[in-house]
N, C-alpha and C positions, 0 to 999 in steps of 0.2 A: 504494500500500500504505499502511495505517495501522499504524505499529509501537507497539504497546503495550509489549512487552518484546522484546528480541532473538530470543527463541524464539516469541513469539506476534505474528503479524502478520495483520492483516484486509484482504482485497482490497476496494478501494473500490466495486467493481462490486457487492459484496453489500449496499451500503447503498442505500437507496432514498430521495429527497427528494421532498416534496410541499410545495408553497407555498400557504398558507391566509392568509385575512384575519385580522389579530389585533386584540385589543382593546387599550386603553391610549393611550399618547401617540402623537402623530402628526398631530393636528388633522384637516383635510378629507383628507389623505392616507391615514389609516386606513381610510377607507371605499372606497378606490379601488384601492389597491395591495396585493397579497398579500405581506406581509413576514415573517409568521411560517413557520416551517419544522417540518414533521413528518419526522423521521428514522425509517425502518423498517428493521429488521434481523431476518432469519428465523433465530432462535437454533437451532431443531430441524435445520433442514437446511443449516447453515453448515459447509463442509469445514474452515474455519480453526481451529475450536475443538475440543478434546479433550471427551470426554463429561462428565467430572466438572466442567469449567470451564462447560460449558452448564448443568448442574444447578445449581451455585453462582449463575450469572448469572440463571437463572430464580428462584431463592429471592430474591435481592437486588432484582431488579427490581419485584417486588410487583404494584402496580397498573398499572404500565407494559407488562405483558406480556399478551398476548391469549391466547383459548383455544388458538388454532391455533400458538402458540409464537412470535408475532411481537413483537419489542421496538419500543415506540413512544415516541419522545422528542420533545416538543414544545417548541420554543424560540421565544419571542416577547418576550424581554427588550429587544431592541434594534429601531431603526427601519428598519434595512436587511437586505435578505436575505442578503447576505454576512456580516454580522455574526452573524445568527441562525443560519446554516448552521455557522459556525466554533463558535459556542457549542453547538450540538447535538452536532457531532463531539467537542468537547471533553468533554461531560458523558458521552457514550458512551464514550470511552476511559477515564474515570475509574471508571465502573461496571464495564467489563470488568476494569480493573486491579484494582478491588476484590474481583471474582469469583475472581482468580488466588490470593488468600490465603485458605487454608482457615481456618475459624473454630477457635479454641482450644477444646479439649473441656474442659468443667468437670469437675473432680474432686470428687465428694462428700466433705466432711470433716465431723468431729464436734468440738464444743468439748472442750477438755482438762477434766481433773478440778479443777485450780485455777481455771479460768475458771468452771465451774459453782458451785463454792464461794464465789467472790467474788461471783457474781450473787446467790446466795441470801442472803449476808451483807447485801448492800446492800438487798435486798427486806426482810430483817428490820428493818433500821435505819430504813428509810422507814415501815414499819407501826408502829413505836414512836413515831415523831415525829407521825404522823396520830392515834395513839392518845391521846397527850398533849393534842392540840387539841380533841378531843371534850368537849362540855359536857353534864353530867349533873347537873340541879338537886338530885337527892337526895344527892349528894356533898357539897355546900356547906351543908347544914343539919345 
């Protein structure tokens, strides 16, 4: 069991790992050994998550989510399968943990009367400064 919080736990059997060849450091080894890890998690059909958490996870996953509702996380930062597997699981837990927090709803506000007055005053002062900089040859003769 992967424990995200005491209330939310995901069974490790729900995670599927696929090992692929990775680009990057590793020398000759990179061409022979499949060290990169693709973690797949079926969000839609997971019994471990509540529907609202699934919705938030789908929104936060973005391009990592397939049309079928499968979350794919690719880890190829390290040179070994074990480290990449741990990295993929860690990134997955952070993503699920972020999905647990509901986004704060923005409340629309309006500027106050004094803020509007101050803004207009600043605009008028700036306009006067610019007006004084203008050059009209007729005024000099």
